[in-house]
C-alpha positions in Angstrom: -19.8 -0.6 53.7 -21.9 -2.1 51.0 -20.8 -3.5 47.6 -21.8 -0.6 45.8 -20.3 2.0 47.9 -17.3 0.2 48.2 -17.1 0.1 44.2 -17.6 3.8 44.2 -14.8 4.5 46.5 -12.5 2.5 44.6 -13.3 4.3 41.4 -12.9 7.6 43.0 -9.6 6.5 44.6 -8.5 5.2 41.1 -9.3 8.5 39.6 -7.3 10.4 42.2 -4.2 8.0 41.6 -4.5 8.8 38.0 -4.8 12.2 38.4 -1.9 12.2 40.7 0.4 10.9 37.6 -0.8 14.0 35.7 -3.3 12.2 33.9 -7.0 13.6 32.7 -10.1 11.8 33.4 -10.6 11.4 29.7 -7.1 9.3 29.5 -8.0 7.1 32.2 -9.0 4.1 29.9 -5.9 4.5 27.8 -3.5 4.9 30.6 -4.8 2.2 33.2 -2.2 -0.4 32.2 0.5 1.8 33.4 2.0 1.3 36.8 5.3 2.2 38.7 6.4 1.3 42.4 9.2 3.8 42.4 9.0 6.3 45.3 8.8 9.9 44.3 7.8 11.2 47.5 11.0 13.1 47.8 10.9 14.7 44.4 9.3 18.2 43.7 5.6 18.2 42.9 5.3 16.6 39.4 8.9 15.8 38.6 8.8 12.6 36.8 11.4 11.2 34.4 8.6 11.4 31.5 7.1 13.8 29.5 3.3 13.0 29.8 1.3 9.5 30.0 -1.1 10.5 27.0 -0.4 7.1 25.7 -1.0 6.8 21.8 -3.1 3.7 22.3 -6.9 5.0 21.8 -8.8 1.6 20.9 -10.2 3.5 17.8 -6.8 4.2 16.2 -5.3 1.5 13.9 -2.4 0.9 11.7 -2.2 -0.7 8.3 0.4 -0.8 5.5 0.3 -0.5 1.8 2.5 -2.2 -1.0 2.7 -1.1 -4.5 3.7 -2.2 -7.8 5.6 -5.6 -7.9 5.4 -6.0 -12.0 6.2 -4.0 -15.0 9.7 -5.4 -15.0 10.1 -6.9 -11.7 13.1 -7.8 -10.0 13.5 -11.3 -8.9 13.0 -11.9 -5.2 12.2 -8.2 -4.0 8.4 -8.4 -3.5 8.8 -11.6 -1.2 11.7 -9.7 0.8 9.7 -6.8 1.4 6.6 -9.0 2.5 8.9 -10.4 5.2 9.6 -6.7 6.4 6.0 -6.1 6.4 5.6 -8.9 9.1 8.1 -7.1 10.9 5.7 -4.2 11.5 2.8 -6.3 12.1 0.0 -4.2 10.7 -3.5 -4.9 11.4 -4.1 -5.4 7.5 -2.3 -4.6 4.3 -3.6 -2.7 1.3 -2.1 -2.6 -2.4 -2.4 -0.9 -5.5 -2.2 -3.6 -7.9 0.4 -5.2 -10.7 1.2 -8.5 -9.0 1.7 -10.6 -12.0 3.3 -9.7 -15.5 0.2 -10.9 -17.2 -0.4 -9.5 -20.6 -1.2 -12.9 -22.3 -4.2 -14.4 -23.1 -3.1 -17.8 -22.1 -5.0 -18.8 -18.8 -2.7 -21.5 -17.9 0.3 -19.0 -18.0 -1.8 -16.6 -16.2 -2.6 -19.2 -13.3 0.9 -19.9 -13.1 1.7 -16.5 -12.2 -1.0 -16.1 -9.7 0.1 -19.3 -8.0 3.3 -17.9 -7.7 1.9 -14.6 -5.9 -0.3 -17.0 -3.7 2.8 -18.5 -2.5 4.6 -15.2 -2.0 1.8 -13.6 0.1 0.9 -16.7 2.1 3.6 -15.4 4.0 2.0 -12.6 5.2 0.5 -12.6 9.1 -2.0 -9.7 8.2 -4.7 -9.9 5.5 -3.8 -8.5 2.1 -6.5 -6.8 0.1 -5.8 -6.7 -3.6 -6.6 -3.9 -6.2 -6.5 -4.4 -9.8 -3.5 -3.3 -11.8 -3.1 -3.3 -15.7 -0.9 -6.1 -15.7 -3.4 -8.4 -13.6 -6.3 -7.5 -15.7 -5.1 -6.8 -19.6 -7.8 -8.7 -21.5 -11.0 -10.3 -21.5 -9.0 -13.9 -20.4 -7.3 -12.0 -17.4 -10.3 -10.1 -16.2 -12.4 -13.5 -16.3 -9.5 -15.1 -14.3 -9.7 -12.2 -12.0 -13.1 -12.6 -11.3 -12.9 -16.3 -10.9 -10.3 -15.7 -8.0 -11.6 -12.5 -6.3 -15.4 -12.3 -7.3 -15.1 -8.5 -8.0 -12.9 -5.9 -9.6 -14.0 -3.0 -7.2 -15.3 -3.3 -3.7 -15.5 -1.5 -0.4 -15.3 -2.1 3.3 -15.5 -0.3 6.6 -12.8 -0.7 9.3 -13.5 1.0 12.7 -15.9 3.4 10.7 -13.1 4.2 8.1 -14.0 3.7 4.5 -12.0 1.9 2.1 -12.9 1.9 -1.6 -11.0 -0.1 -4.2 -11.6 1.0 -7.7 -10.6 -0.7 -10.8 -8.7 1.6 -13.6 -9.1 -1.4 -16.1 -12.8 -1.4 -16.6 -13.0 -2.5 -19.3 -9.6 -3.7 -19.9 -8.1 -2.9 -23.6 -9.1 -4.9 -26.4 -6.4 -6.7 -28.6 -7.1 -7.8 -31.8 -6.4 -11.4 -32.2 -4.1 -10.9 -35.4 -2.2 -8.7 -33.1 -1.2 -11.1 -30.2 1.5 -12.5 -32.1 3.2 -9.3 -32.6 2.2 -8.1 -29.1 4.2 -11.0 -27.6 7.0 -10.0 -29.4 6.8 -6.4 -28.3 6.6 -7.8 -24.7 10.1 -9.6 -25.0 11.5 -6.4 -26.5 10.5 -4.4 -23.7 12.0 -6.6 -21.4 15.2 -7.0 -23.4 15.8 -3.2 -24.9 13.1 -1.2 -22.8 9.8 0.6 -23.6 11.1 3.1 -25.9 12.7 0.4 -28.2 9.1 -1.6 -28.0 7.2 1.5 -28.8 9.0 2.3 -31.8 8.5 -0.9 -33.1 4.7 -0.6 -32.3 4.3 2.6 -34.4 5.2 0.5 -37.5 2.5 -2.2 -37.1 -1.1 -0.8 -38.0 -3.2 -1.0 -34.4 -0.5 -2.3 -32.2 0.6 1.3 -31.3 -3.0 2.4 -30.5 -3.4 -0.7 -28.0 0.1 0.0 -26.6 -0.9 3.7 -25.9 -4.4 2.4 -24.5 -2.9 0.2 -21.7 -1.7 3.1 -19.7 -4.9 5.0 -19.9 -7.1 4.4 -17.1 -10.7 3.1 -17.6 -13.6 3.5 -15.0 -17.0 2.4 -16.7 -20.1 4.2 -16.0 -21.4 1.5 -13.8 -18.1 1.2 -11.7 -18.6 5.5 -11.5 -22.2 4.7 -10.1 -21.3 2.3 -7.8 -18.6 4.6 -6.1 -20.4 7.7 -5.8 -23.2 5.4 -4.2 -21.0 3.9 -1.7 -19.5 7.6 -0.8 -23.2 8.9 -0.5 -24.6 6.3 1.6 -21.6 6.6 3.9 -21.5 10.5 5.1 -20.5 10.0 8.5 -17.3 7.9 8.4 -14.0 9.0 10.1 -12.2 9.1 7.0 -12.3 7.6 3.2 -9.4 6.0 1.7 -9.8 5.7 -2.2 -7.1 3.0 -3.6 -6.7 2.4 -7.5 -3.7 1.4 -9.6 -3.5 4.1 -12.4 -3.5 7.7 -10.7 -6.6 9.0 -12.6 -6.3 12.5 -11.6 -3.1 12.7 -13.8 -5.2 11.7 -16.9 -8.2 13.9 -16.6 -10.5 10.7 -16.5 -14.3 12.0 -16.8 -15.7 9.3 -14.4 -13.0 9.7 -11.7 -13.6 13.2 -11.6 -17.2 12.6 -10.7 -15.9 10.1 -8.1 -13.8 12.8 -6.8 -16.7 15.3 -6.9 -18.8 13.0 -4.6 -15.9 13.2 -2.5 -15.7 16.7 -1.9 -16.3 18.2 1.5 -15.0 15.1 3.5 -12.0 14.0 4.9 -10.2 11.3 2.2 -7.1 10.1 0.7 -6.4 8.8 -2.9 -3.4 6.2 -3.4 -2.3 4.7 -6.8 0.8 3.0 -8.2 1.5 2.3 -12.1 3.9 4.9 -12.7 7.0 3.4 -10.3 8.1 6.9 -9.2 6.7 8.8 -6.1 4.7 12.0 -6.2 2.5 13.8 -3.8 -0.4 16.2 -4.9 -2.9 17.8 -2.9 -6.5 18.2 -4.7 -9.5 19.5 -2.9 -7.3 19.9 -0.1 -6.6 16.4 0.5 -3.7 14.2 -0.1 -2.9 12.4 -3.4 -0.4 9.9 -3.8 1.4 7.8 -6.2 3.3 5.4 -4.7 6.7 4.0 -5.9 7.6 0.3 -6.0 7.5 -3.0 -4.1 10.0 -4.9 -6.5 8.7 -3.4 -10.0 11.3 -2.0 -12.2 12.5 1.4 -11.2 14.7 4.4 -12.7 17.9 5.3 -11.2 17.0 6.4 -7.6 19.8 8.9 -7.7 17.9 10.9 -10.3 14.3 10.2 -9.9 11.6 9.3 -7.3 12.1 5.8 -7.3 12.2 3.7 -4.3 11.1 0.1 -3.2 9.1 1.1 0.2 6.1 0.4 2.4 3.8 2.9 3.4 2.7 2.8 7.0 -0.6 4.5 7.8 -1.7 5.5 11.5 -5.4 6.5 11.8 -6.2 8.9 14.6 -9.1 11.0 15.3 -7.4 13.9 13.3 -6.9 11.9 10.4 -4.3 9.5 9.0 -0.4 10.0 9.4 1.6 8.8 6.6 5.2 7.2 6.6 6.8 5.7 3.6 9.7 3.3 4.6 12.2 2.5 2.4 12.5 -1.2 2.3 16.3 -1.3 2.7 16.2 0.5 5.9 13.7 -2.0 7.8 15.9 -4.5 9.3 15.3 -7.8 11.4 17.4 -8.2 14.6 19.7 -10.5 12.9 19.9 -8.2 9.5 23.3 -6.6 8.8 22.6 -2.9 8.1 23.4 -2.1 4.3 25.6 0.6 3.6 25.0 0.2 0.1 21.2 0.6 -0.9 19.8 -2.8 -1.6 22.9 -4.8 -0.1 20.8 -7.0 2.2 18.9 -8.1 -0.5 21.8 -9.4 -2.7 22.3 -13.1 -3.6 19.0 -15.0 -3.8 16.7 -12.0 -3.3 18.1 -9.5 -5.7 20.1 -10.0 -9.1 22.9 -7.8 -7.7 26.3 -8.9 -6.4 26.7 -9.5 -2.6 29.1 -7.1 -0.7 29.3 -9.1 2.4 32.5 -11.2 2.9 32.7 -14.9 4.4 32.6 -13.6 7.8 29.0 -12.0 7.4 30.5 -8.5 7.6 30.4 -5.6 5.1 33.6 -5.7 2.8 35.2 -2.3 1.7 33.6 -1.8 -2.0 36.2 0.3 -4.4 
């Protein structure tokens, strides 16, 4: 038997064995790793202790995770603790929706110090992290300049396994603060941290120009240049498997005219839009597609019992049919040596969360009255 005929015989025999296991020829590649030496000769035909062998391991499929707002009143230690949990999941890469630093100052030394803190935190991630501009990250010309020095671009796109990823900036351009108002703005920031946004806004109303600036920082800004770039990216990639759009502020909630034109360009294709900013979760369907406003990864949150607030990681599995989303509440993701928390956030106590620990010295949960 020559080599060519022998190879054909082996291939026919392999296909026959695979079909005996209940597999179709189209699934051969994904199931070739499966093997069992168990003897099923005495069992009824097709009787096996498993449902089927259509393994979810298509080489074109992939998984990635999304983290959301760290700042806007960050809770010390939460963000780096959740990054450790991202590593447990082993995504192929990590996307984000902005707000890494507290920002809102013009002193580049202060801003650089805050970014160094972020660099130290994200350095523990084993997978690549893709940044998206948030309003705390780019709040003025100075922070915009620093972003450019660090990242090169405020908006960009890339392809991964023929899936299009678009990262937009909703701070284009950032709001302008008159120099004479900067001192009052810093006072307002401290007031916000100490007594909350309502008190800070009431003070802003008493200072000409400050209230208008405070309102403007919540609104998305997408320049005409960015709009033309984004619609051009969409138009030049008509045959991708799916399109993901990441931005910080949920521009569709503000009737932003330039975002509406980007949205128009997306019409007719499979796509998903993901944002953050408001620190609570909301799912909306527009043009038959999913729009998600994610909650927090350490940012200030409301009462989880009365709002859609949560610290979470969004897990995305990409398939031929489109993406599958799972929002994983951070306190429910445990390493092998973690203790399950019977109080939300309990396993992050002490050095991670600024909450009282509920574990005793024996490292077991203790009753809480």
